[in-house]
Steps between C-alpha positions, in 0.01 A plus 500: 500500500609860456712649775255781573190281499452515877471877481295554187394173339554703184155661535489784752644777285199583286317360195318172477630173637557245222603135539649329193588131504765387256613861529872459445509463121298523180135602515503515879790743513354711219175514696680608816678767295168632365352537848820644645502764226157608630641551849365172638690278743557146377568173679679247280451128567683205347728209580843650424637741758779633280265578213246672727766705676647617170156595366402688816830687510455607137146624568620695803778656294260613228203603713634579845604314812220291650320449169548123507530224757524127440438164659625164373259208527371196314140609455383143441591422862225602746743559786720727291193690379402553864844649563469723194160619620647592838769703325251677274238573764725565799424873514123455453497709182246368244614353170365710213609279210597134477658378177533119505762450233722218633521182296594372158506184293727310738426162338492562124559134411480146635620157390153361431480276804198545722724591794668772293166635376371515857815681614466752216145588598579516872801727448311747281203495737727585793692767308203680347186421699618456857737799486211723394224351715693475826638854480166647398306320771760606757465867405124523438429610861762774458382648168375856511122527525374656284755546223714185514620353173600140425669416169579139414741412219344255257631414152402446141575136588181491708308501171711264291756314711751346542332259736635520855601867478191608306282304741654675798436840343144398416456439871624855564224630273225326695658596832493862386130478416436354845698780667308768313170358621621458858657845535291728281257600773796621707623734228788276392555408135667185366618453144738277305747621237596243236816580302605335179867463407712749696869549430762630743410253777643181648178311430616275215858453618711288264198438277514860376714430194481747210281253312266455796464875552436557130225235500325668794530850354355372172180406683420864574316724258746782567815301424664586828533358851346649808720675752477488880428874521194456275358228725579715803308792350184289473546370855545857621176605331279223641651571843430872476221690681358582155433130433248450779240370252737238355477173690465129428671542164764304308695768313706378203818672379658290227538697178201319351656154535165401649200704395268645763247278668 
């Protein structure tokens, strides 16, 4: 956790309080940057301490000391989520925005055996569903009422696969719809943002060969990849006070690789 977390928790210096899981790199970091640029205070969550520390230090350097704090935890582990909640809520300040972004296709292939298939589905369920559900459920009592915003990160894969990853993101869609119905009467919105192919991230790892990237870019109608800052801009909008009438929605941003539905 950040060295000054006991004093500020990264949230007592003005602006809204924003929690971003998977906040150390890629879309999560771009999202934290977008909120920090508005004067908000961001709490970055993830598994890698070094990555989180580096990201928080960079945000502080650009936007002022105390802009960002961080806490390292495996958000698929209930006990570690409890510890993260204690860190986030220790000063009793409400959470204005929760962006559940942690996850990824952590099991993109299997050897065809039933044991391997089962492991693939379990790993992607843990990485994408449990990380979102456990953190969200932990923070629901601490969301600002009215005015809280929950944004879940879905994917174009939730519409068309691949199987275990797409299935896990499909679950995020239905969880978002459930949240919107549960929280709407309390003035809290819940939406899911579903990106298509986004460059400049660690998501695809070694699979991101030039040929692979070109094949994904070719699926868009604009002939270009998405960028983390573009996804962050949509997240920022649906989390804004101006978007109070937007809830229970699955918002696609994919360059037309999948047409609206």
